[in-house]
Structure formats: structure tokens, C-alpha cells
C-alpha positions in Angstrom: 97.3 102.2 95.7 100.0 104.5 94.3 99.3 106.2 91.0 102.1 107.3 88.8 102.0 111.1 88.1 101.4 110.6 84.4 98.2 108.7 85.0 94.9 110.5 85.5 93.2 109.3 88.8 89.9 110.2 87.0 86.5 110.6 88.4 85.2 111.8 91.8 87.2 109.1 93.7 90.7 110.3 93.6 93.7 108.5 95.2 91.9 105.2 95.4 90.9 102.1 93.5 89.1 98.8 94.2 91.1 95.7 93.5 89.8 92.3 92.7 92.2 89.4 92.8 91.8 85.6 92.6 92.2 82.5 90.4 88.6 82.3 89.0 89.3 83.5 85.4 85.7 83.3 84.2 84.2 85.2 87.1 86.9 87.9 87.2 87.1 88.4 83.5 83.3 88.7 83.5 83.5 91.4 86.2 86.2 93.3 84.3 84.0 93.2 81.1 80.8 94.2 82.9 82.2 96.9 85.2 84.4 98.5 82.6 81.4 98.8 80.2 80.8 102.6 79.6 84.0 103.5 81.4 87.6 104.2 80.4 90.1 101.4 79.9 93.5 102.1 81.2 95.2 98.7 80.9 93.6 95.9 78.9 93.0 92.6 80.8 95.9 90.5 79.4 98.9 88.5 80.5 101.3 90.6 82.5 105.1 90.1 82.8 104.7 88.6 86.3 102.5 85.8 84.9 99.1 86.8 86.0 96.5 88.5 83.9 96.0 92.1 84.9 93.8 95.0 83.8 92.7 98.5 85.1 89.9 100.8 84.2 87.8 103.6 85.6 84.1 102.8 85.5 81.3 105.1 84.3 80.9 106.5 87.9 84.6 107.5 88.2 85.6 104.6 90.4 89.1 103.1 89.6 89.3 99.3 89.4 92.3 96.8 89.1 91.7 93.1 88.3 94.5 90.5 88.9 93.8 86.9 87.9 96.5 84.5 89.2 98.5 82.6 86.7 98.8 78.9 86.7 101.4 77.4 89.0 102.5 75.1 86.2 103.1 77.9 83.6 
């Protein structure tokens, strides 16, 4: 994924991230919490302007992660 110039790519794995997406809020928010433990939070997992929940972090091993939880179609 593209990284804006003002954001540190962090860690040993530069120019890449792992993205988790889906609609299972419990599972994805649990992964976000567990995988981000001991890492650096970039964007908190919260409601995004496009209607989904979104968050980003770099884990304790330097791996970048993005988590997107689909919003409800009825929102």
C-alpha cells in the first residue's frame, strides 16, 4: 500500500503492510487488539468517514497492519 511521506514505515519491513478486512467485528477487533499489543498505534480502530471501522499499527516485530471492518449496510 502507499504510505504518505509524513508517515514512518517503521520496522524491518518497509514499503509493505498486511491488511485484514471483513465484517466480523468481534474477530477483527480482537486481532487488532492482540496484534497491536507491544507495538505502535498509528490510527486507532474507530469509525472512519467512509462508514467502516479502520485502524493501523506497527506490531512489535516491525510489521505494518491495517484493519478494516465493514460498516452495516443499513447505517
